[in-house]
MARTIZA-738627 format. One record per residue (C-alpha): chain; x, y, z. Coordinates in steps of 0.25 Angstrom, whole numbers, plus 5000, padded with zeros to 4 digits. Each point is the difference from the previous one (the first is absolute). Example, Ala and Ser with C-alpha at 12.3 -4.5 7.8 and 13.67 -1.06 7.14 Angstrom:
<pts>
(A (5049 4982 5031));
(A (5006 5014 4998));
</pts>
This chain:
<pts>
(A (5038 5039 4931));
(A (5008 5002 5013));
(A (4989 5009 5005));
(A (4989 4991 4996));
(A (5006 4988 5007));
(A (5002 5008 5013));
(A (4986 5005 4999));
(A (4994 4986 4998));
(A (5009 4996 5012));
(A (4994 5011 5008));
(A (4985 4996 4996));
(A (5003 4985 5003));
(A (5005 5004 5014));
(A (4989 5010 5003));
(A (4990 4990 4995));
(A (5005 4988 5009));
(A (5001 5009 5012));
(A (4986 5006 4998));
(A (4994 4986 4998));
(A (5007 4994 5012));
(A (4995 5012 5009));
(A (4986 4999 4994));
(A (4998 4986 5004));
(A (5005 5002 5014));
(A (5015 5002 5000));
(A (5002 4986 5006));
(A (5014 5000 5006));
(A (5001 4984 5000));
(A (5001 4990 4988));
(A (4989 5000 4990));
(A (4988 4992 5003));
(A (4990 4992 4991));
(A (4990 4998 5011));
(A (4995 5009 5012));
(A (4995 4996 5013));
(A (4986 5005 5003));
(A (4995 4999 5015));
(A (4985 4999 5002));
(A (4992 5000 5013));
(A (4988 4990 5002));
(A (4989 5009 5006));
(A (4994 4989 5007));
(A (5012 4992 5006));
(A (5010 5012 5000));
(A (5010 4991 4994));
(A (5010 5006 4991));
(A (5002 4992 4987));
(A (5012 5002 4990));
(A (4997 4998 4985));
(A (5010 5003 4989));
(A (4996 5009 4988));
(A (5008 4998 4987));
(A (5005 5014 4997));
(A (5014 5005 4996));
(A (5007 5010 5009));
(A (5013 5005 4995));
(A (5012 5001 5010));
(A (5014 5005 5000));
(A (5005 4989 4990));
(A (4990 5006 4990));
(A (5005 5014 5003));
(A (5015 4995 4999));
(A (4997 4993 4987));
(A (4994 5013 4994));
(A (5011 5008 5005));
(A (5010 4991 4994));
(A (4993 5000 4986));
(A (5000 5015 5001));
(A (5015 5000 5003));
(A (5002 4991 4988));
(A (4993 5009 4991));
(A (5007 5012 5005));
(A (5013 4992 4998));
(A (4997 4998 4986));
(A (5000 5015 4997));
(A (5015 5000 5002));
(A (5002 4991 4988));
(A (4996 5011 4991));
(A (5010 5012 4997));
(A (4997 5013 5006));
(A (5002 5009 4988));
(A (5001 4993 4987));
(A (5012 5005 4992));
(A (4996 5007 4988));
(A (5009 4999 4988));
(A (5006 5013 4994));
(A (4999 5001 4985));
(A (5013 4998 4994));
(A (5006 4993 5012));
(A (5008 4987 4997));
(A (4997 4987 5008));
</pts>
């Protein structure tokens, strides 16, 4: 059980880091909308619009790392080697 929990913690951590890196590795706070700049071809004026899109930031990365740490910490709640009972031994 200890090994399973530690493996799960590693998978969670690797998954969160991969997702954060794949979506742009934003080093600020998470965003729910992203600014998109467009240039009007006729007037040359730059216009800013906002697109609804989630961009995970370092807070999402920290939350995933904390979840992985909790899962790994739970592995210490289990015994390393369960004590086997010897036949004929009294308790």
